[in-house]
C-alpha positions, 0 to 999 in steps of 0.5 A: 457432405461439404465440398473440400476446401481448396488449399490456400495459395502459396505465400510469395518468397519475399513478401513486401514489407508493410508500410509504416503508419503515418501521422499522430497514430503512427507507432513503432511496433518494434518497441512493443515486442512480439505478440504473445501466443494465445497459450501464453495469455492468462485465463480470465474466468467470469468469477475472477473478472467479477472479483477484480471489478469489485476490488477496483470499485472498492478502491475507488469508493475508498479514495472518495472517502480520502478526498472527503476527509481532505487527505492529500494523496496521489494514486500510483499505478497498480503493483504486480510483482510475483506473489506481491501487489497493491491495487491502486497504491496510495501515496500520502502527502498529508492526513486529514488532521494536517499531519504529514507522512514522510517519505512517500508511501505505497499503501492499500487505501484502507490502510490510509484510512486506518492511519488517519483514524489513529492519528486523529483519535489517538496521536493528537489527543495524546500529544496535547496531554503528554507533550503540551509544549510541543505540536505533533506535525508528522510521522516518519515511516520506514516501510510500506510496500515491500515484496517479501515474506514475514520474518518467520518465513512461513507466510507472505508479509502484509507489507507485500499487500500494501496493508502494513506501515512501519512508523519509525518516529513522530515529528514534533515542532522541536524535532523527531521522537524516534520510537524506542524503549523509553524510561518508565514514567517519562513524558516520552514513554507516556506518549509512546505508550498511548500511541501504541495502545491506541493503534489497536483497533484501527489496525488489526496488528500492532507491534512495537517496543516490547513485542520482540527485538525486530520491533524495538525501534518502530511500530508495525501496523497492519490490517491482516485479516484476523478471526479472533480480533486484533493482535497487539503487543 
């Protein structure tokens, strides 16, 4: 049988204060707060670690594609907020076509790729066809990341994942074209209709004027996972 371990010596009543570190490595530990107990730390399982590593690798690969396309952007710190969050959110300055996005965004990287595809494949050709006297120069977004539920309240919004963007207006060289119900047969109606239809494909959800009252003044575009194909209205 192992011998009994001796009791540790009693601590002094007034232990001396630890000396402060000096030099470039000095840190004010008071600013860090108390160190959490082991029981307060989240459990990290091997499978969760693998999923996290794969997600980071996928984001880095997506960002490489943005650079290859010539998209101007910055990667901001990841967001974690209650049930919401975005891994490495992307703030766009300019898309590959030269179209600007204003104001700053906080988007999941694949959403930026979808937005770039829509702009290049649909918006610029439609602008040349239906607005030949004016050049499309930018997009006015009115919502990207927001931690909230869907309007129905039954599920978390795609905005809360960074996979949705709301476009409130198209910016042309002579001013903005707000998204709104338009007179049938007008040039503005034809361009907006082409933009609406062309978003269905790059995005899995497309809602705009005519869908419901909540989307009468903007396009909602997202990358929600859908087993039956895109939902466009």
